[in-house]
N, C-alpha and C positions, 0 to 999 in steps of 0.2 A: 168482659175481659177476654173471654175465649176467641170471641170474633176479632178483636183488636190484635191479639197475639197471632192468630191465623193470617190475618192480612198483612202483617209487617214484612213477611218474606216476599209477597207478591206486589205490594202496592205502597205508594207514599201514604202513610196512614197517621191519623191523629185521633186520639180518644179524649173526650170532653166530658167531665163529671158535672152533670146538671142535677143529679139527685142530692140536693142539699139537705133534705129531710133525713136521709139515711146514707151518708156518704161512704159506704163500705169499701168502694174501690180504692180510697186512699190508703187503706191498710195494706194493700198488696204492694204498694210502693214506699211504704215506710213514712207516710205523712201522718204526723201526730196531731190530734185535736186537743187543743187546750183553750180555755178562755182566760187564762192567767198570763199577764204581761211578763211575769217572772220566768215562765216556761216557754216564751216565745222564741222561736227559731226561724230565721227567714226562709229556710228550705221548706218549712211547713205551711207557707204562705199559699193562699189560693183565692177563689172567688169570694168566700165568706169573710176572709180576713179584712178586705178593703170595704166591706159594706157599701154605703152610700157613695164612697169615693170611687168605686169601680167604674172604669170605662172600657170599651172594646179594646182600646190600644194597650191598656195596662193588663187586661186579661191575656192578650197576645203574648205579652212579655213574660208571663209566668208559664207559658207552655214550655216544657223542656223534656229532652230525652230521658227516660227513666229505665227500669229494668226491661230486659227482653226486647230492647230497641224500640219500645212504645213512646211516642210523643204524647205527653199527657198534661191536661189542664186540671189541676186539683180543685176540690171543693174547698180545702184548706181549713186552718183553725179559725176560732171565733174569739175575738179579743174583748168585745164589749157586750155580747148578748148570748143568749142560749136558744138554740133551735135555729130554725131557717131565718136569716136576717130580713129586716124590713128594708127593702130598697127604695120604697116609695110607693106611689100609686101602682096598682096592678098593671094598667096599660103601659105605663113608662117602664116598668121592670120587663115586661114581655119584649118591648122594643129594645131595651138594652141587651137581653140575651139573644135576641134574633141578631143584632148587630155583631155580636161576638162571633156567631156562626158564619155571617156573611164575610166578616174580615178574614177568618180561616180559609173560607172557600177562595177568596182572592189571592191567598198565598199558594195556590195551585195544589192543594192536597188532592190525592187521587180518591181517597176514602176517608170520610169523617164520620166517626162512630160516637154518638152522644148517648150517655147513660141518663135517660130522662127521668127514671123513677116510675113509680106506679100510679101517682096521682096527677093527672093533667090539669087539675085545678090550680096547682102551684104555677106561678108565672114562668119560672125557668123550664119546667116540664112542657108546658103549653108552647112556649117559644121553640123548643127543640122539635116538637110535633109539627108545628106550622112551617118549619124550615126544611123538614125532612123530605127526601126523595122517596124513601120507603120506611114503613114502620115495621120492625121485627118485634114480634110479641111472644115471649116464651109461655109456654102452656104445658102443665103437667098432665092434663086429661082429666083433672078433678071436675065433676059436674058443676059445682058451686062456682069454681074458678071460671068455667066456661060460660056461665050465665053472666058473671060480672064482666068478662071481656066483651061479650056481645052487647051488653048494655052501654059500656063505655064507647064502643064503635058507633052505636046509634047516637049517642050524645055528640060525638065529634061530628057526625053528618048533620045533626041539628044546628050546630053552631058554624057549619059551613067549613069544616076541615076535612077534606076528603083527600086520602092519600092511599097509594097501593099499600096493602098490608099483607104481611107474611107471617104465618103462624109457625113458630118453632116449637114443634111437639116433642117433648122429651119422653122417649119411648123406653119403658122397662120391659123386661122379657115377658112378664106375665099379665101385662095390662091389656084391657079391651080398648081398641082404638075408637076414640070418640068421633062424633060428627065434626066435620071442618067448620070452623068459624071465620076465618079470614079468607081473603081472595085466593091466596096460595098457601100450600103446606109444605114445609120442609121437615122432615123426620130426623131426629138424631137419637142414636142409642145411648141409653144412659145406665151405667152401673154406679149407683150412689155410693157404694162402699169405696169405690176407686176414686170418685170424685173427693169424698171426705178425706180420704187418706192423703191425696195429692195436696189438698188445702192445708191439711195439718203439717205437712212437709214445706209449705210455702211454694208449692210448685203448680204453675198453671197447667190445667189438664191438656190444653191444646199443644203443649210442648212435649208431652210424653205419650201416655197411652192413647190419648184422643187426638193426637196430631193430624193424621190423615182424614179422620172423621170430621173435625172442625173445619179443615181446609175445604172438603167437599161442601159443607154447609155454606160456607162463605161464598163459594163460587156459584152455588145454586141461588143464593139470595141476590147476588149482583147480576 
């Protein structure tokens, strides 16, 4: 979210929510999640709403300008199922989600940011990784988290998905800087109290206290 908001002022930007297992970004834009047809509102529609009826063309029509000038494709509500929808065979689902990204690229977007989620075993997340020009991986410096990231990167290489990787290290004032895992590292100073306060007030950190910091991170990544 912070990267997308930081990019809006400088680039033609779009944010796609491919994290269907935990679609928390929808909350920032007021997209409500419900599985009840009685509670359905067309403004809450997204990828999950259409299920097996989803096509790249329909997904493209659901992209719309939201808060802070962000063009956004929601995960959306779920009318007939609980959890991540079953779109069909995994290979078909990967292809579907790759085509959505390709369609967006054809619309001449300068920067496409995809929230892929943490589990690339999910077809939407794998599709996002496969189509990416660069993988940005947030890292808090926790040793266990670092081991997990390293294992996942090795697994991606094993299945022949090799992309430039940028480690976004979230640095607190008193932390010991860990060994670098990704090909590149970009550090960003984090005051979790300030972040939490901003979130409670519904304010994106990159618009307030962290504006210049997140713009610097964006430019270093690109």
